[in-house]
C-alpha positions in Angstrom: 127.5 74.7 110.2 125.1 75.1 107.8 122.5 73.6 109.9 123.3 75.9 113.0 123.1 79.0 110.6 119.8 77.7 109.5 118.3 77.3 112.8 119.7 80.8 113.8 118.3 82.3 110.6 114.8 80.7 112.0 115.4 81.8 115.7 116.0 85.0 114.3 112.8 85.7 112.2 111.1 84.4 114.9 112.1 87.2 117.3 111.2 89.6 114.3 107.9 88.4 114.4 107.2 88.5 117.9 108.6 91.8 118.2 106.3 92.9 115.2 103.3 91.3 117.0 104.3 93.7 120.4 104.2 96.5 118.1 100.6 95.7 116.8 99.2 94.5 120.3 100.7 97.8 122.1 99.9 101.0 120.7 102.3 102.8 118.7 99.8 105.6 117.8 99.9 109.3 119.0 96.1 109.6 120.7 94.8 112.0 123.1 95.3 111.2 126.4 92.6 113.7 128.4 91.8 117.1 128.5 95.1 119.8 129.0 95.7 123.2 129.4 96.8 125.3 126.8 100.4 126.4 127.1 102.2 127.8 124.1 103.7 125.5 121.4 106.3 126.5 119.3 106.4 125.3 116.3 109.7 125.1 114.3 110.6 124.3 111.2 114.3 124.3 109.7 113.9 124.8 105.7 116.3 125.1 102.7 114.8 125.1 99.3 111.5 124.0 100.4 109.1 126.1 98.3 107.7 122.9 97.2 106.6 122.2 100.8 106.8 125.1 103.0 103.1 126.1 101.9 101.6 123.3 102.4 103.0 122.5 106.4 102.2 126.4 106.9 98.4 126.1 105.5 97.9 122.7 107.9 99.4 124.6 110.8 97.5 127.7 111.1 94.3 126.0 110.4 94.8 123.8 113.6 92.6 123.4 116.4 94.9 124.0 118.9 95.6 127.8 118.3 97.9 128.8 120.9 101.0 128.6 118.6 103.9 130.5 117.3 105.3 129.2 113.8 109.1 129.9 113.3 110.7 128.8 109.8 114.4 128.9 109.7 115.4 129.9 106.1 118.8 128.0 105.8 120.2 130.1 103.1 117.8 129.2 100.5 118.1 129.8 96.4 114.4 129.4 95.7 111.4 131.2 97.1 111.0 129.3 100.6 111.5 132.7 102.3 108.9 134.9 100.4 106.4 132.2 100.9 106.8 132.1 104.6 106.8 136.1 104.7 103.6 135.8 102.7 102.0 133.8 105.5 103.6 135.6 108.4 101.8 138.7 106.6 98.5 137.2 107.1 99.0 135.8 110.6 100.8 137.3 113.2 101.8 133.8 114.6 104.3 133.0 111.6 107.8 134.2 111.7 110.6 133.8 109.4 114.3 133.7 110.9 117.2 134.0 108.3 120.7 132.5 108.5 123.4 134.9 107.7 125.7 132.0 107.5 126.4 128.3 108.5 128.8 128.4 111.4 132.0 125.9 111.0 131.4 122.5 112.5 127.7 122.8 112.5 125.3 120.4 110.0 122.7 122.9 108.2 119.8 121.0 110.1 121.3 121.1 113.4 122.1 124.6 113.2 118.5 125.4 112.0 117.3 123.6 114.9 119.2 125.2 117.3 118.6 129.0 115.9 114.7 128.4 116.3 114.9 126.8 119.6 116.7 130.1 121.0 114.3 132.4 119.2 111.2 130.3 120.6 109.1 130.8 123.5 107.0 128.1 124.1 106.5 125.6 127.0 106.9 122.9 124.4 109.0 122.8 121.0 107.7 121.1 118.3 110.3 120.5 115.4 108.9 119.5 111.9 110.4 119.0 108.5 109.2 121.0 105.9 107.6 118.1 103.6 105.5 117.1 106.7 101.9 117.2 106.1 100.1 117.8 109.9 96.2 117.1 110.3 93.8 118.7 112.5 94.4 117.4 116.2 98.1 116.8 115.8 99.6 119.4 117.9 96.6 118.9 120.8 97.2 115.1 120.6 101.1 115.2 121.2 100.5 117.7 124.1 98.0 115.6 126.1 100.2 112.1 125.1 103.4 114.4 126.5 102.0 115.3 129.9 99.6 112.0 130.4 103.0 110.3 130.4 105.5 112.9 131.6 107.5 113.0 128.8 110.4 115.1 127.9 110.4 113.8 124.0 108.2 112.3 121.7 109.1 111.7 118.1 106.9 110.1 115.6 107.4 108.3 112.2 105.1 109.7 109.9 102.7 107.9 107.6 104.8 107.9 104.5 102.9 108.9 101.1 104.5 106.6 98.2 104.0 107.6 95.2 106.7 106.2 92.3 107.7 102.5 91.8 111.3 104.1 93.1 109.9 105.0 96.6 108.0 101.5 96.9 111.2 99.9 96.4 112.9 101.9 99.1 110.9 103.8 101.6 109.2 100.9 103.5 112.7 99.3 104.4 113.3 101.5 107.4 109.9 101.0 108.9 110.7 97.2 108.3 114.0 97.8 110.2 112.4 99.4 113.0 109.4 97.6 113.6 110.9 94.1 113.4 113.7 94.8 115.6 112.4 97.1 118.6 109.5 97.1 120.5 108.4 100.8 120.4 106.5 100.6 123.9 110.2 99.6 125.2 111.2 103.4 124.2 108.8 104.9 126.7 108.9 102.0 129.5 112.7 101.0 129.5 115.4 103.6 130.8 118.3 101.8 128.6 119.6 104.3 126.5 120.0 101.5 123.7 116.2 101.2 123.2 115.8 104.4 121.9 114.5 105.7 118.2 113.2 109.1 116.8 112.9 110.5 113.4 113.5 114.1 113.2 110.5 114.6 111.1 108.6 115.1 114.2 110.2 115.9 117.6 108.1 117.4 120.4 110.1 118.6 123.3 109.5 119.9 126.9 111.4 123.1 126.2 112.8 123.2 130.0 114.6 119.8 129.5 115.4 121.0 126.0 117.2 124.2 127.1 118.8 122.1 130.0 120.5 119.7 127.6 120.6 121.5 124.1 120.6 118.8 122.3 121.1 120.3 118.7 124.1 121.9 120.1 125.5 118.8 121.2 124.9 117.0 118.1 125.8 119.6 115.9 128.1 118.0 113.7 125.8 114.5 113.6 124.4 113.7 110.4 121.7 111.0 112.4 120.9 113.5 115.2 117.5 112.3 115.9 118.4 108.8 117.4 121.7 110.4 119.1 119.0 113.0 120.7 116.7 110.4 121.8 119.6 108.4 123.7 121.2 111.3 125.0 117.9 112.2 126.7 117.9 108.6 128.1 121.4 108.5 129.7 120.2 111.5 131.2 117.4 110.1 133.0 114.5 111.9 130.8 111.5 110.0 129.7 111.0 109.6 126.0 108.3 107.8 123.7 108.9 106.8 119.7 105.4 106.3 118.1 104.3 105.3 114.5 102.2 107.8 112.7 98.6 107.7 111.1 96.8 110.3 108.6 97.4 112.6 110.7 100.9 113.4 110.1 102.1 112.3 106.8 105.5 112.8 104.6 106.4 112.3 101.2 110.2 111.8 102.5 111.8 111.3 98.7 110.6 111.7 95.3 112.2 108.7 93.7 114.6 106.1 94.1 118.1 107.9 93.6 117.1 110.4 96.2 116.0 107.7 98.7 119.3 105.7 98.4 121.2 108.7 98.9 119.3 109.7 102.0 118.9 106.3 103.8 122.7 105.4 103.2 123.1 108.7 105.6 121.4 106.9 108.6 120.9 103.3 107.9 123.7 102.5 110.3 122.0 104.2 113.1 119.4 101.6 113.2 121.9 98.9 113.9 123.9 100.9 116.9 126.3 102.6 113.8 127.3 99.4 113.1 127.5 99.0 109.4 128.6 95.1 110.4 125.4 94.4 112.0 123.7 96.2 109.1 125.0 94.0 106.5 124.7 90.8 108.8 120.7 91.9 109.2 120.7 92.3 105.4 122.4 88.7 104.9 119.7 87.0 107.3 116.6 88.6 105.9 117.9 88.4 102.1 119.2 84.9 101.6 118.7 83.1 105.0 116.1 81.3 103.4 118.1 79.5 101.4 119.8 78.0 104.1 116.4 77.0 105.8 115.3 75.4 102.7 118.1 73.4 102.6 118.9 72.5 105.9 115.5 71.9 108.0 112.4 70.0 107.6 110.1 71.1 105.2 107.2 71.9 108.1 110.0 74.0 109.8 110.5 75.9 106.6 106.7 76.2 106.3 106.7 78.0 109.7 109.6 80.0 108.8 107.9 81.5 105.5 104.7 81.9 107.2 106.4 83.8 110.0 108.5 86.2 107.6 105.5 87.0 105.5 103.2 87.8 108.3 105.9 90.3 109.6 105.9 91.8 106.5 102.0 92.3 106.3 102.0 93.0 110.1 104.5 96.1 109.4 102.7 97.3 106.4 99.4 97.7 108.7 101.3 99.4 111.4 102.9 102.0 108.9 99.6 102.4 106.5 101.2 101.0 104.1 99.2 98.6 101.1 100.3 95.3 101.6 99.9 94.1 98.3 102.2 96.5 97.4 104.8 95.8 100.1 104.4 92.0 99.4 105.1 92.4 95.4 108.3 94.8 96.0 109.6 92.8 98.8 112.6 91.6 96.9 113.5 94.9 95.6 113.3 96.3 98.7 115.8 93.6 100.2 118.0 94.9 97.0 117.9 98.5 98.3 118.6 97.5 101.5 121.9 96.0 100.4 122.4 99.3 98.4 121.9 101.7 101.6 124.5 99.5 103.5 127.2 99.9 100.4 126.4 103.0 99.7 126.8 104.1 103.7 130.1 102.1 103.8 131.3 103.8 100.6 130.7 107.3 102.0 132.0 106.3 105.5 135.2 105.3 104.0 135.6 108.4 101.9 134.4 110.7 105.4 131.9 112.4 102.7 128.2 112.8 102.4 126.2 115.2 100.0 122.9 116.5 101.4 121.5 119.6 100.4 123.7 120.6 97.9 126.5 120.8 100.9 129.1 118.5 101.9 128.7 116.5 105.2 132.2 115.5 106.7 
C-alpha cells in the first residue's frame, strides 16, 4: 500500500509540474492584442472602510491613458473617511462618482450587493470591477479591452501580482497561486467549454456589459462567499467565453496586511479551488506536505531525485509566473504548507459552525 501511494504522489507531482510548464509556455498575461475603438468603460469599485486604499486606486484610474471611463465607487456603509475621499476626487474629476448604500438587503453579502448596485448605475459598454486595494498601472484598461475584443470574451479575470511586505504575508499569500497554477492550465479556461475548468479573482473582473445584464451574475450569486469563481463557472455553463490570467506590474494588490488577516481571508475561499470540497483540499495538502516521506521510503533513489527536482522546479516556476521572489518562496515553502493546512482547518470549522466574519459582518 505504501508503495502504491508513493507512486501516486510521484505521478501527482509530475502532473503539477506539467501544468506549471503549460502555464509558463502559454501566455497568461494581459497583453494588448491590437487597435480597438474607445467605448465607455465603467470602472466599478465596491468599498467598505477603505480609506487607506481608495485614494491610491482613484489616483491610478484618473491618470490612465485610456480616458473614456466612468469611475463609480459604492460606499458600503463605511465607518471611516472612504466616502469623503471619493467625494474629493469627484469634485476634481466629473468621471468619478460616489454611490451610497442606505442598507444591506436581507439575503445579500455586502460585496455582491455593492457590485450589483454599481452595475445598475453604470453606463459603459464594458464593466471593470476592481477591489479598492488594487493598484492599476497605465495601460491596464486599454489592454483588457483589446484582449477582450480580440478573443471575443464576455469575462476576463486577472490575479494581480501580489505585494508582499511582512513575513506573515510571505507564509500565506503565495499559497493560492501555488494551488491555481499547479492544478489548472489557465489557457484551458479560455479554450475549453467545460464549466469546471474555470477560475476567477474578484479583484479584477472585466465584463461585456450586455452579457452581464443578461445574466446578472452578482444577483445570482448574492449570498455566495466565493462569487468570483461561481460567476466564472456560471458564464461558461451558459456558453460564454471567459479567460483567467495572471497579473504583472500593471496590476498589483496587497491583499492582506498580516498572517491572521490572511488566514481569515483564505479560509473563506480555499475550498472553492477544489470544487468546494474540503476533502479534496485536505487530500491535496496531505500529498503536497508529507507525500515526500512515502517517496523516500518506498521508491528508488533516482526516482526520489526526479520527484524532488520536479517539486522544487514547480515552486520556482510558479514564483516566476507570479512575480514573486524565488528565494523567498523556497525559504518559506514549509511555513506555506503549514498555512495551507490552517486555511483548510479554519474553513472546516467555519463551515461546521455555518459562520464566517468578514469586514465586521457575519456571513452565514
